C-alpha positions as MATLAB code, in Angstrom:
seq = 'MDPRSAPASGHQHPLSGAVSESVAIFSELGFSLATGPLIESEWYNFDALNVPRDHPARDAQDTFFVAGTPERVLRTHTSPVQVRYMEEKVRAGVAPPYRVIAPGRVFRNEATDATHEAAFHQLEGLAIDERGAVTLAHLKGTLEHFFSRFFGVEITTRFRPGYFPFVEPGVEVDMFYESARGATWMEIMGAGMVHPRVLAAAGVDPERYAGFAFGVGLERLVMVQYGIDDIRLFQQGDLRFVNQF';
ca = [
      20.995  -78.969   62.431;
      22.551  -80.338   59.280;
      26.317  -79.567   59.502;
      26.371  -79.222   55.733;
      23.898  -76.335   55.749;
      25.143  -72.777   55.722;
      24.756  -70.825   58.962;
      22.140  -68.106   59.085;
      23.591  -64.843   57.847;
      23.156  -61.489   59.491;
      21.137  -58.625   58.074;
      22.378  -55.116   57.428;
      20.494  -52.458   59.358;
      18.424  -50.382   56.900;
      20.125  -47.162   58.027;
      23.569  -48.648   57.370;
      22.360  -49.639   53.932;
      21.011  -46.143   53.302;
      24.342  -44.558   54.251;
      26.304  -46.929   52.003;
      23.953  -46.372   49.075;
      23.980  -42.588   49.513;
      27.768  -42.421   49.711;
      28.064  -44.545   46.554;
      25.663  -42.328   44.593;
      27.308  -39.065   45.595;
      30.788  -40.500   45.047;
      29.825  -41.018   41.408;
      29.046  -37.289   41.274;
      32.474  -36.357   42.616;
      31.542  -35.770   46.257;
      34.013  -36.681   49.002;
      33.012  -38.138   52.375;
      33.686  -36.232   55.601;
      32.931  -36.903   59.252;
      33.113  -34.884   62.451;
      32.653  -35.052   66.239;
      29.285  -35.721   67.861;
      30.070  -33.199   70.617;
      30.498  -29.761   69.082;
      31.235  -26.244   70.221;
      28.474  -23.674   69.874;
      30.745  -21.939   67.376;
      30.689  -24.783   64.864;
      27.122  -25.866   65.573;
      25.574  -22.390   65.525;
      27.777  -19.285   65.168;
      29.748  -20.373   62.101;
      26.445  -21.345   60.479;
      24.922  -17.887   60.941;
      22.503  -19.022   63.663;
      21.985  -15.953   65.900;
      22.278  -16.066   69.677;
      18.543  -15.543   70.152;
      17.489  -18.261   67.697;
      15.056  -20.809   69.259;
      17.283  -23.710   68.141;
      19.890  -22.576   70.673;
      17.508  -22.945   73.597;
      17.915  -25.844   76.028;
      14.426  -26.977   75.045;
      15.728  -27.822   71.567;
      19.429  -28.612   72.053;
      21.295  -30.958   74.406;
      24.003  -28.979   76.227;
      26.850  -31.009   77.739;
      27.022  -30.531   81.528;
      30.304  -29.181   82.870;
      31.600  -28.147   79.447;
      30.595  -24.566   78.681;
      29.342  -23.994   75.146;
      29.524  -27.684   74.228;
      26.496  -29.352   72.668;
      25.477  -32.607   71.045;
      25.452  -31.554   67.409;
      21.975  -30.811   66.086;
      22.960  -31.351   62.435;
      26.024  -32.413   60.447;
      26.493  -28.934   58.962;
      29.464  -28.313   61.321;
      31.318  -30.975   59.326;
      30.995  -28.789   56.242;
      32.533  -25.814   58.041;
      35.382  -27.944   59.382;
      35.953  -29.403   55.901;
      36.245  -25.953   54.321;
      38.539  -24.752   57.110;
      40.865  -27.716   56.584;
      40.999  -27.084   52.850;
      41.735  -23.383   53.357;
      44.512  -24.147   55.867;
      45.999  -26.624   53.390;
      45.939  -23.985   50.665;
      43.340  -25.868   48.624;
      40.859  -23.521   46.961;
      37.387  -24.563   45.757;
      35.769  -26.385   44.027;
      34.652  -28.448   47.025;
      32.163  -31.326   46.898;
      31.476  -33.107   50.171;
      28.772  -35.102   51.941;
      28.524  -35.654   55.685;
      26.281  -38.457   56.962;
      26.024  -39.016   60.700;
      24.047  -39.075   63.920;
      22.530  -35.870   65.266;
      20.542  -34.979   68.381;
      17.517  -32.815   69.179;
      15.918  -32.269   72.566;
      12.370  -33.120   71.565;
       9.616  -35.537   72.514;
       9.717  -38.956   70.877;
       6.792  -40.161   68.813;
       6.172  -42.017   65.547;
       7.810  -39.254   63.476;
      10.318  -37.710   65.912;
      13.389  -39.057   67.717;
      15.879  -37.368   70.018;
      18.703  -39.083   68.105;
      18.546  -39.668   64.375;
      20.711  -39.561   61.246;
      21.244  -36.855   58.656;
      22.948  -36.693   55.296;
      24.172  -33.221   54.434;
      25.933  -32.067   51.300;
      27.935  -29.062   50.142;
      29.136  -27.905   46.716;
      31.264  -24.746   46.409;
      32.777  -23.259   43.247;
      33.407  -19.961   41.485;
      30.398  -17.636   41.559;
      27.955  -18.591   38.821;
      29.346  -22.100   38.450;
      26.943  -23.618   41.000;
      23.277  -22.582   41.028;
      19.893  -23.681   42.347;
      19.418  -25.467   39.022;
      22.497  -27.587   39.795;
      21.091  -28.276   43.264;
      17.784  -29.427   41.787;
      19.502  -31.657   39.241;
      21.775  -33.157   41.892;
      18.902  -33.968   44.234;
      16.711  -35.441   41.495;
      19.584  -37.664   40.376;
      20.182  -38.810   43.947;
      16.525  -39.508   44.720;
      15.989  -41.320   41.421;
      18.962  -43.576   42.089;
      18.084  -44.112   45.738;
      14.427  -45.021   45.154;
      14.962  -46.766   41.831;
      12.338  -44.699   39.988;
      12.437  -41.312   38.305;
      11.826  -38.609   40.908;
      10.719  -35.034   40.269;
      11.274  -32.294   42.846;
       9.881  -28.839   43.404;
      11.293  -25.972   45.460;
       9.297  -23.740   47.794;
      10.736  -20.706   49.611;
      12.047  -21.616   53.047;
      14.107  -20.017   55.792;
      17.275  -21.523   57.215;
      19.944  -19.214   58.729;
      22.827  -20.892   56.893;
      21.449  -20.539   53.348;
      20.161  -17.601   51.285;
      17.935  -18.163   49.445;
      16.610  -21.198   51.302;
      14.173  -23.732   49.887;
      11.912  -26.487   51.142;
      12.275  -29.467   48.811;
       9.249  -31.582   47.909;
       9.439  -34.732   45.814;
       6.716  -36.422   43.804;
       6.653  -40.059   44.805;
       4.429  -42.939   43.758;
       3.961  -45.799   46.201;
       1.419  -48.477   47.006;
      -0.441  -45.812   48.949;
      -0.724  -43.584   45.879;
       1.151  -40.710   44.258;
       1.714  -37.465   46.120;
       4.026  -34.531   46.739;
       5.831  -34.855   50.058;
       8.139  -32.482   51.906;
      11.473  -34.261   52.152;
      14.278  -31.828   53.078;
      15.692  -28.319   53.320;
      18.371  -26.789   51.104;
      19.586  -23.565   49.505;
      22.554  -21.461   48.475;
      25.208  -21.213   51.191;
      24.987  -17.931   53.091;
      28.033  -15.689   52.472;
      28.596  -15.433   56.231;
      29.029  -19.211   56.453;
      31.675  -19.134   53.737;
      33.449  -16.235   55.433;
      33.404  -18.020   58.808;
      35.229  -20.953   57.199;
      37.785  -18.692   55.516;
      36.318  -18.915   51.996;
      35.970  -15.630   50.083;
      32.205  -15.081   49.540;
      32.914  -12.436   46.912;
      34.551  -15.051   44.716;
      32.867  -18.328   45.651;
      29.304  -19.576   46.127;
      27.501  -22.893   46.255;
      24.640  -24.972   47.561;
      23.996  -27.036   50.673;
      21.309  -29.528   51.612;
      20.310  -31.768   54.502;
      17.972  -34.743   54.652;
      16.999  -37.165   57.399;
      18.084  -40.685   56.517;
      15.327  -42.252   58.595;
      12.874  -40.191   56.575;
      14.234  -41.589   53.305;
      14.137  -45.186   54.522;
      10.621  -44.758   55.911;
       9.429  -43.560   52.502;
      11.384  -46.278   50.694;
       9.941  -49.175   52.685;
       6.643  -47.753   53.919;
       7.744  -47.688   57.578;
       5.375  -45.643   59.734;
       7.256  -45.401   63.050;
      10.750  -43.887   63.311;
      11.273  -45.497   66.724;
      11.647  -48.924   65.098;
      15.142  -48.025   63.864;
      16.660  -47.883   67.348;
      14.732  -50.550   69.255;
      17.147  -53.358   68.385;
      14.292  -55.669   67.414;
      15.635  -58.392   65.105;
      12.154  -59.000   63.750;
      12.416  -55.536   62.216;
      16.046  -55.692   61.059;
      15.724  -59.184   59.560;
      13.242  -57.877   57.011;
      16.036  -56.077   55.165;
];
């Protein structure tokens, strides 16, 4: 090896790059960054998010419960971070507006295949303000700005009715994306207007304040961005995969 040559440099994992890029884009829109624990109480993971006791997501077939610690689970989404963030602001006497994103690892008790993993990464966002100041139109504009910046091309979205306990109304978000494989509408994420019960659980007055929330899988975004067809590649530690980025 020629001592004058530069050593081989490392490569950033594509998920790390996606987190950094997402945080940068939302920071430009005035969103703060928040994090939270991977092990959560059922209160923060379910109850505070208006997920009823008999909801299928609370079954051991869908959620990892921590042995020996009653009502402790591996978080199934990063939405608990949003509740904790609002609680902290309320305790500090800071009223809305709030703008926050919460990227992080989440866990689901499901079979692993090319499109599903038991551990993956989500990016969730929350915007709360006086009633009428934040609407579904603002949500749509925010998401289209983010996707357009993230993918480097203009992205159009469409909303379809969807059900999620923590938002009302809830929407399934599709985006129109053109790639080497052609142009198509693809389901990309869930979102909606924050349910009043979620605001109340965090100590925010739902009669005065409202806002939107959204959640998207980061692996899903990177798979679309680079044409990756197997989600399991992200966690195999194969340098042949990572060195492509």
